[in-house]
C-alpha positions, 0 to 999 in steps of 0.5 A: 462792503458791509459798512454800506450794507449796514448803512442801507439797512439803517436807512431802510429802517428809518434809523438816524445814525452817525457814520464815522470813517475810521480810515480817515479819522484818527479819533474815530479809529481810537474810539473803535480801539477803546471799544475793543475792536478794529473790525468794521462796521460797528453799530452802537445802539442806545449807547450800550449795545454793540454789533460788529459786522453786518448782522441783520438779525441782531440789528433787527432784534436790538432795534425792535427792543430800542423802539419798544423802550422809546414807545415807537 
């Protein structure tokens, strides 16, 4: 449910993203574990910032900062 909400939010914001299904992809699950979590969804922004779960305000805050960095 929260994964779908995160994807819908990112699409609505015009953000390109890569979705990984940790239930079907062992390497994606291992990557999640290396990040120190097994909760989903996990959104990584700019390769540095990580949001666990669907946190609209945090996603908006991080994306606005990323857009400013990129000059968008």
